[in-house]
N, C-alpha and C positions, 0 to 999 in steps of 0.2 A: 470917053465912054464909047460903048459899042454903037455901030451904025446899022449893020445889016440885020435882017430878021433872025438869022441863026445866032449872031453875036448877041442880040438882045435877049434871046432865050437862054443862052449860056450865062450871061451876066445875071439874069433874073434867078437862075438856079444857084449861082454862086452866092448871091445876096441872100437867097432863101437858106442856104446852108449856114450862113453867118447868123441867121435868126434863130438857130437851134442851140439849146443848151442841154446837154445830156440826152440828145435825141428828141427833145420837146421844144415846141415853139415858145419863145420868151418874149414877153411884151417889151421888156427893156431893149432887147436886141433888135426887135422890129422897129422900135422908135429910133434906134441908132442908124439902122439901114435907111429909113425914110429921111432922116436928117442928112445922111451922106448923099443920097440921090438929089435932095433939094439943093445942097451946096454946089453940086456939079453944074447946074444950069445948062444941062445938055439939051439939045433940040429934041432928042428922042426920049427924054425922061418920062413922058407920058406912056410911051410904048413899053419901056422898062417896068414902070410901075404897074401897068395892066398885066404883064406877064408875071410879075412878082405877086400881085394880088391873087391871080388864079392859083398859084402854088400855095399861098397862105390859106385861101378859102378851102382848098382840098384838104390841107392838113387839119384845119379846125373841124371840118366835117367828120374826120376820123374819130373825134372825141365827143361827138354829139349824136345821140340816137333819137330819132323821131319815132314815137310809138303811135301808129294810127289805130284807132279803135272805133267800134260801132256803138258801144255802150259805155257806161262809166268804167273807169280804171282806177283802182285803189292806189294811193301813194305808195303803199308797201309793195305792190306789184311793179310799179315804176322803179322803186329802189332795188328790187330783186333783179330786174332786167339790167339796170345800170351796173350792179355788182357783177352779174354774170358776164356782161360784155367787157367790163374792166379786166376781169380775169382772162377772158379769151384773147383780148387784144393787148394785154400787158401795158395798159395805160389807163388813166382815169377817164371814165366815160360818164356823161350826164344823159339823162333820159327826160324827154318832154313829151307830153300827150298831145295828140291832135285828133279831133273827132273826124270820122269818115264813115257816115251812115251807109255808104255803098258797100262796105265790107260785109254787111249782114250780121256777122258774128265773128269773134276772134280778133286777132291782132296782126299787124304788119309792122315790122321794125326795120327802119333804114338807118344805116350808119356808114358814112362814106359812100362807097360804091356797092356795099353789100346790102342785100335784102333778105330778111327772114320772114317768111310768109306762113301764117297759120290761121288764115281767115277762110270763111265759107266761100266767099266770092273767088278767092285765089284757088281753092280746091276745085270749084266748079269750072274755072277757066282752064285748069290743068286737065280735068276730065274731058272738057270740050276739045282741047288741043290734041289729046291722045286718041280721040275717037275718029 
């Protein structure tokens, strides 16, 4: 197995690629990768698994939208957001609600590294920054 930091990152990326089926993360493939790393008994297995975990977490985050809201959000609105994001990202996306009273009104949607802001507090912050 790899020993240097760069080699660990490269191996983690290779293992991550093996975890994909048709461009999507596969639970079966992940289990296989974890079994492979466990069988190797390498001294740096923990470092490899940490790097691999970061890649998996990033990939999973791309399919999970967190919808922050200040008031109640209807299930139909969450379903519409999930459907719109699924179409935009060309992958199945789930949406979950998270209360955030500091938004005052509106929504903030996070998916992966992307942020969609339509809250009053976000608009006020943008106005404040531009002034």
